[in-house]
C-alpha positions as CSV (number, residue, x, y, z in Angstrom):
1,M,-121.3,93.2,81.3
2,F,-120.3,95.5,78.7
3,L,-117.5,92.8,77.9
4,A,-120.1,90.1,77.3
5,E,-122.0,92.2,74.7
6,T,-118.9,92.9,72.7
7,S,-117.8,89.2,72.7
8,I,-118.5,86.9,69.9
9,Q,-121.2,84.1,70.5
10,L,-119.8,80.8,69.4
11,V,-123.0,79.0,69.9
12,P,-125.4,78.0,67.2
13,D,-128.8,78.9,67.2
14,G,-131.8,78.7,65.2
15,T,-130.5,81.4,62.8
16,L,-127.9,79.4,61.5
17,L,-130.4,76.9,60.1
18,L,-132.2,79.9,58.6
19,H,-129.1,81.0,57.0
20,L,-128.0,77.8,55.5
21,L,-131.4,77.3,54.2
22,M,-131.5,80.9,52.6
23,I,-128.1,80.1,51.0
24,I,-129.5,76.6,49.6
25,V,-132.5,78.6,48.2
26,M,-130.4,81.3,46.7
27,V,-127.9,78.5,45.1
28,A,-130.9,77.0,43.8
29,V,-132.2,80.0,42.2
30,V,-128.8,81.4,40.8
31,N,-128.3,77.8,39.5
32,R,-131.8,77.8,37.7
33,T,-131.9,81.5,36.5
34,L,-128.1,82.1,35.6
35,L,-126.2,79.0,35.6
36,K,-128.2,76.6,33.7
37,P,-128.7,79.3,30.5
38,I,-124.9,79.9,30.7
39,N,-124.0,76.5,30.8
40,R,-126.5,75.7,28.3
41,I,-125.1,78.6,26.0
42,L,-121.7,77.6,26.6
43,A,-122.7,74.2,25.5
44,E,-124.1,75.3,22.4
45,R,-121.3,77.4,21.3
46,E,-118.8,74.2,21.9
47,D,-121.2,72.4,19.8
48,Q,-121.0,74.6,17.0
49,I,-117.3,75.3,17.3
50,T,-116.9,71.4,17.1
51,G,-119.1,71.4,14.0
52,K,-117.1,74.2,12.3
53,V,-113.7,72.4,13.0
54,N,-115.3,69.1,11.8
55,E,-116.7,71.0,8.8
56,A,-113.6,72.6,8.2
57,Q,-111.4,69.3,8.7
58,D,-113.8,67.5,6.1
59,M,-113.3,70.5,3.7
60,L,-109.3,70.4,4.1
61,K,-109.6,66.5,3.5
62,S,-112.2,67.0,0.4
63,S,-109.4,70.0,-0.8
64,E,-106.5,67.6,-0.6
65,A,-108.3,64.8,-2.4
66,K,-109.3,67.1,-5.1
67,L,-105.8,68.5,-5.3
68,S,-104.4,65.0,-5.3
69,E,-106.7,64.0,-8.1
70,Y,-106.2,67.3,-9.9
71,R,-102.2,66.4,-9.9
72,S,-102.7,63.2,-11.2
73,A,-104.9,64.4,-14.1
74,L,-102.2,66.8,-14.8
75,H,-99.6,64.3,-14.8
76,E,-101.5,61.9,-17.1
77,A,-102.3,65.1,-19.4
78,R,-98.6,65.8,-19.5
79,S,-97.8,62.3,-19.9
80,E,-100.2,61.9,-23.0
81,G,-98.9,65.4,-24.3
82,Y,-95.3,64.1,-24.2
83,Q,-96.4,61.0,-26.1
84,L,-98.4,62.9,-28.7
85,L,-95.5,65.2,-29.1
86,E,-93.1,62.2,-29.6
87,K,-95.4,60.7,-32.0
88,V,-95.8,63.9,-33.9
89,R,-92.0,64.5,-34.3
90,S,-91.5,60.8,-34.9
91,Q,-93.8,61.4,-38.0
92,A,-92.3,64.5,-38.8
93,V,-88.7,62.9,-39.0
94,Q,-90.2,59.7,-41.2
95,D,-92.0,62.3,-43.5
96,K,-88.6,64.4,-43.7
97,D,-86.8,61.4,-44.5
98,A,-89.3,60.1,-47.3
99,K,-89.0,63.5,-48.7
100,V,-85.0,63.6,-48.5
101,K,-85.0,60.0,-50.2
102,T,-87.2,61.4,-52.9
103,V,-85.4,64.5,-53.6
104,K,-82.1,62.3,-53.5
105,E,-84.0,59.8,-56.2
106,Q,-85.0,62.7,-58.3
107,I,-81.7,64.2,-58.3
108,H,-80.1,61.3,-59.0
109,N,-82.4,60.3,-61.9
110,D,-81.8,64.1,-63.1
111,L,-78.2,63.7,-63.1
112,A,-78.3,60.6,-64.8
113,A,-80.3,61.7,-67.5
114,Q,-77.9,64.7,-67.8
115,I,-75.2,62.8,-67.9
116,E,-76.6,60.5,-70.8
117,T,-77.7,63.7,-72.7
118,T,-74.1,64.8,-72.5
119,H,-72.7,61.3,-73.6
120,R,-75.1,61.6,-76.4
121,Q,-73.9,65.1,-77.2
122,E,-70.5,64.0,-77.2
123,D,-70.8,61.2,-79.4
124,Q,-72.6,63.4,-81.8
125,V,-69.9,66.2,-81.7
126,R,-67.2,63.3,-81.8
127,T,-69.0,61.9,-85.0
128,E,-69.3,65.5,-86.7
129,L,-65.9,66.1,-85.7
130,E,-64.5,63.1,-87.2
131,S,-66.4,63.9,-90.4
132,Q,-65.3,67.5,-90.6
133,A,-61.7,66.0,-89.6
134,E,-61.8,63.8,-92.6
135,T,-63.4,66.7,-94.8
136,L,-60.6,68.9,-93.9
137,G,-58.1,66.3,-94.0
138,T,-59.2,65.7,-97.7
139,M,-59.2,69.3,-98.4
140,I,-55.8,69.9,-97.1
141,S,-54.3,66.8,-98.5
142,S,-55.8,68.2,-102.0
143,Q,-54.5,71.4,-101.4
144,I,-51.1,70.1,-100.6
145,L,-51.0,67.7,-103.5
146,N,-53.1,70.0,-105.8
147,R,-55.4,67.8,-106.8
148,S,-59.1,68.0,-106.9
């Protein structure tokens, strides 16, 4: 008999159903009190993470669009600046050319006037020298011939 008491009983009895019922009740209680709130919290966190990731992606797209807009505006502004600079440079070259032309004309006119003045003075000096030469010639010939 001692051997029969220490052996394992393999025949199911009524306690097995009671144990199964207790396990089902425990699973239901644990599921309701512990797993549902944890699953709910995990779902909320996943929704928050998904929302933040979507928000970050939207912000990234928005910043890329603004960066592209900024670059195009900067390119356009540089282009306009270069065009304005070229226009100002062209106008400055035209102004310089006009001033050079004016100064050249003024120098040419002044030079022509000085040449004309020099010719008139040359004619006056020639006329004066001719009259002095005639007077001196008359004086020299009168002294050589002793005539008055």
